[in-house]
Every structure is written in C-alpha cells, then in structure tokens.
N, C-alpha and C positions, 0 to 999 in steps of 0.2 A: 609604196608601203614601207620602203627601207628606212626612210627618214625617222619615223617615230621610234623604231627600234634603236637607231643610232643615238637618239636623244635620251634613251633610258626608259621609254614607256613600256608598261607591262601589258602583254597580251596573253590571255589564258590559253594554255595548250589544250589540245583535244583531250576529253575526259576518258582516256583509256586506262586499263588496269594498272599499267606501269606508272603512269603519272600520279594516280591516287596513292599508290604505296610509297613513292619517293617523296615524302613530305619535305625533305631538305631543299627541294627545288622550288618550293612555294615561298611567297613572301611570309614574313614572320607572323602576321596577323591571321594567316590561313593555315599555319602548321598545326598538326595535331599535338595536343599536350599528352605527354607520356607519364606513366606511373613514376618512373625514376625522376622525371622533371618535377613532378609535384613533391616527391620526397625531398629533392634538393631544395625546393622553395621553402619547405618547412624547416629543414636543418639550417639553412642560411638565415632564416628569420630568428630561430632560437639562438643562434650565435651572437645576435645583437645584445643579449644580456637581459637581466630582469629589470623590474621597476627600479628607477634610479635610487630611491631612498632605502631599499631593502638592505643592501650591504652595509649601510652606515648605522643601522639600528639593531642588526641581528648577527649573531655568530653563526657562520655556516659550519655545520658538522656533518661529516660523512658517516653514514650508517651501513653496516654490513649484515644486519640481522633484524628480526622483527621489532625489537625495542632496544633502547640504549639506556643505561643507568648513568646518571651524572652525580658524582660525589662532590658536593660543594664543600671544599676544605676551608677551614678557618684561616685567618691571616697569620703570618709569621710574626714573632715578637720583635719589638723595637730593641735597639742597642741599649745596654745599661752599663754602668761603671763596673769594672771587673773587681769585685770585692768578695772574698771568701769562696772563690771557685765559680764554675759555670752553673746556671740554673736553666737547663733545657725545658722547653714547654712542648706540650702535645697539641697537635692540630685538632680543633673541633671539626666534626664532620657531620654534614647533613646530606642526604641523597634523595633523588627523585628519578622517575622513569618517564621517558617519552616513547610511546608506541607508534610505529609507522602505520600509515593508512595508504590505501591505493586510490588514486584518482585518475580519471580519464576524460577526454573529450573527443568526439568523433564527428565526421562529416561525410554524408553520402553525396556522390555526384553521378548523375546518369551517364552511361557510356556514350550516348549520342551527344550529350553536352560537351564531353571531352573532345569529340571530333569537331563540334561546331563552334566552339568558343572563339570569338574574334575580338572581343573588346577587353579581354583580360579580367573578366569578372571572376573567373575561377581563381586566378592569382590573388585577387582581393580577398575572397573568402578563405583561401588557404592562409594568407597572412593574418587574417583575423583569428583563425584557429590557433596559430602559433602564438599570437599575442595573448590569447586566453591562458595558454600554458605558462607564458612568461609572467603574467600578472597574478597567477594563483598564489605564490608565496605572499605577495602583498595583501591579498584577500584574507589569508589565514592570519597574518600578523595584525591586520586591522581589527579582526575579531578579538584577538588577544588584548589589544589596547582598549577596545570598547568594554570588554569584560573584566578589566584589570582591578576594578574596585570591588569585585565580587568573586574573584578566583584566587586561590592560594598559590604561593610560590614556594621556593625551597625552605624558607624559615617557618612555614606553617601559617603565616599571616597572608591576608589579601595582598596582591602585588602592589596596589595603591592603598596604603593604610596609614593610620595615624599613630600606631604603636608598635612599629618594628623594634626589636631588641635582640642583640646577639652578644653574649659575653659581657664585655666591659663597654659596649657602645652606648648604653643608656637608651631611653625611649626616643625614637626618631619617627618623623612623619614625612612621607612623600605624597600625601594626599592633602593639598592645601586649598584654602578658600579665601576670597576677598570680596568685600561689599563694594559695588560700584553703582552708578546712577541707573543704568539699564543693563542687566546681566546678559541680555541677548544681543546688545549692540554696544560694545565697549568703544570708547574713543581711543585714539592712538596713544595718548598719554596714560590712560588707564591700563591699556594693554602693556605698555612699556613697564609700568610699575609691577604688573603681575609677572611679567617675564623675569624681571630682576629679582623679584621675591623667590621665584623658583630657583634661579641660579644661586642666590645667596644660601638658600636652604641646602642645595646640593653641595656647596663648598663646606657646609657644616657636618655632613654625614661622616660617621666614624665606623671603623671596622670592629671586629669582636675583641681587639686588643685596645680599643679606645684611641686608635690612630686615625687621622684624617684620610679619607678615601679619594677625594677629588681635588686635592690641593694643586695638582698640575693641570686641571681642566682648562681648556682654552677654545673648544669648539662645541657648539650646541646646535640642535635643530628644534625649532618650534613647529610642531605638527598641529594644524588647525582644521576645523571643518570649513567648508566654503564660506559660511556666513561670517567667519572671523578673519578672512584673508586680508581685507583692506586694513583693518585695525592692526594686524600683525605686521604688515609691510610698513605702515606708518611708524609703528613702535620700534622696529629694528632700525629704520632710518634715523629715528630720533636718538636711539641709544648709541649707534655706531657710526653714523654719518653715511653719506651717499655711497661711499666705496664698499660698505659692508664689513669693514674692519674698524678696530677701535681708534676713532679719530677724536672722540670726546672723552675718553676714559684713559688718560695718560698713565695712570698707575697700573694698568693691566698690560700684559704682554702685547707686542705689536701684532701678533698673529691671532688675537682673540676674535672669534667670528661667531655670528649667529645666523643660521640659515632658516628660511621659512619653507615649509612643505605643506601644501594644501592637499588634504586627503578626503575626497568625496565620500568615502565609505564611513567617515565619521559624521555624516550629516545628521545623524540622530542626536548628536551633541549640539545643543543650542546655547550653552552657557559655560563651556569648558574647553580646554586645550591641554596638550601634553608637551613638556620640554624634555629633551633627551640629550645626554652627553654622547658625542660621536667620535671623539679623538682617542678613545681607549680601546685596546685590543679586545677586552671583555665588553660585552654588550648587555643591554637589558632584556634581549630576547634571543631565542635559539631557533635557527632554521635547520632542521635535521633532514637530510636527503639520502636515500639509498643510492641514487645514481642520477645522471642528467636525464631529462625527459627522453623517453623512447618513442620512436616514430613507427606506427603501424600503417602499412600500405598494402591493400588488397585490390590490385588493379589489373592491368593488361594480362590476359591469358590465365588468370587464376580461376579456380572453380567457383569462387564467390561471384566473380564478374560474369561468368558464363551462366550461372543460375539466375542471377538477379538483374543482369544487364546494367550494372552500376558499379562504381568504384567506392571503396570505403577507406578513408584516411583518418587516422587517430593519433593521439599523443597520450602516453601513459606517464604518470609521475607518482613516485612512492616516497613518502616522507611525512613530516609533521612539524609543528612548532611548539614552543614552550617558553616559559618565563625564565629569564636569567637573573642578572643582578638588578634588584629593585633600586639600588643606590644610584643608578645612572638614568633614572627617569622620575619626573615629577608631574603629577596631575594638578591642574589649577581649575577650580570651580568658582565661577562668579555668582554672587548673590546680589539681589537688588537692595540697595541701601534704604 
C-alpha cells in the first residue's frame, strides 16, 4: 500500500471529529467555504471595476449627504481688446439637485450547502451577485439615456431637445433625425452619414457666451441597441479605417477616434442611437455615489445562521444618477424615407 501514497494518491482519513474540523487538511474541492471566504470573493469581484463604458460617459461625484446640489455656472467670457478699461461679466447660474437612493441585492445560501459545495457553484453565484452591483450604475445610466427625450436637464429643456438656448448660444439641437431607406435596418453608409451628422452638430454647439464648446473634441462613443451593432461597426470602419483612428480624414487630428458600444438595455430603440463625446473632463451624465458598495455577511456563528440554518450575503449601494452637459451627447432618430 505504500506505493500509491508515494505517487501522490489521496486516501480519505477516518472520519473522526478532528479530521472533520481541520478542513485545511482536505483537498480544495472538499474544504468548507467560510463566511470570510465568501466576503473576500465579493470584495475581489467588486475591485474589478464597473461596466467599461460608465466612466467614459459619466462624471463620478462623491456624496456625503442625502442629496447634492449642482450649480451649473455659465462660461467665462472670451478675451476682448482692452479699450476703455475692463468689462467684467457675471456668471449665469442654474442649479439642480440629485437625491441619493438606497439599493441592495441579497443572496441566501443554506448552511449545509456551504459545507457540501464541491463544484464551485457557490462561487459562481457570489460572482454573479457582485456583477449585479457592478452593473447597477450602467442600468441607471441606460434609463437616463432612454428617457432623455422626455426628461429635463439643468437648462429646463429636455436633455435631448431641438431648442436648447443659453445666453448668447442661440437655438441649438441635440435631437437630430435623418430619413433612410429602412429606419430599423440602416446600411453601413447610412449609419456613417448619421454618425458624421451628429459629430458635425456637436462641433457647432456654443456656450452661453456664444463660444464653441467642442472645438477640441477628438474622441466619441457611438452607443447603439443590438439591432444597430453591425451597421455601426461598418460605419466606423468606413469613416476611420480598420485601425479605428483617422486614416481617411487627414484634416482631423491623428488621435481622432470613434468607439462603438452596444447596450442591450437600449433594445427598446429600433430606430435610433446616441453619440457621446468622451474626451472631456465634464460629461453628459452624473454618477453620484455616497460610498463604494458595502458588503453584508451574516454567516458562521451569527444569530441569523443559528435561527435559519442559512447564510445571508448582500451588497448595499447608495447613490443616484442625473443629467450633466447635454452639449456632449446627440440623439439620432432614423425615419423611413
């Protein structure tokens, strides 16, 4: 019997009390999962970050109270020739409030399943729980985008609207439309024309002093529903070339880029997409957070576990989202010619 042990074969030890308690002596697939182990899984998963497009379209703001007031200050005046002394200007101010909300997600695991888990299914469920928390800001922001044509932003107009106006800006529209052959199935060329129309409109936006707001823009994201993905990919390739940067537009800067993001939560859109400027510190949306997600673990030895013979694991998140600068986003709606 010595040979199998020398070759590394595992033979179960007698099932005495000492052996059952010392789980570190067992192979990994037979070790008991602990409360701290599950908590560590959640925290490790949360550390991987949020949905990849969130930070590119939303300003992250830390909140320390129930709500936050945002004073949207007007732009500073442009330089003028010094004639007859200085003419200082006052900033125009508009404000709005974003109130925090409490969100949670929880999972119950039977105590016996914590002891018996062998295939890692608990870890799979725990990772899914953390992924739900990581994806929550993207869910809230997607709702903002979907409702942008019927929800007001800081200037009192709908976020996507045809008659934004501030000070000396004149009337401006970030709610565009184009007629194509089939509004639900644009070709690559039709999509390319629509994307470029959004970009050109964005370059024309002016602040309340009548000065251009997007003259230095060089990076954009086209966010589309799944049904528009193929057309968007073909369009960007046609505009910028295979490398994703400006190969066919020599008059633009070398780092001019257009990224494509498919957002399944926009599947209610069958005839539209949104273009967002992503290279500016200010963003079209605000993600307000009180703190990083908080992990709740009621497991080994807790009164909850003794009463219910189960573990409870949860994640709490407090925050909310709101509209920022409409000048950094354009909605394009296709109509059938």
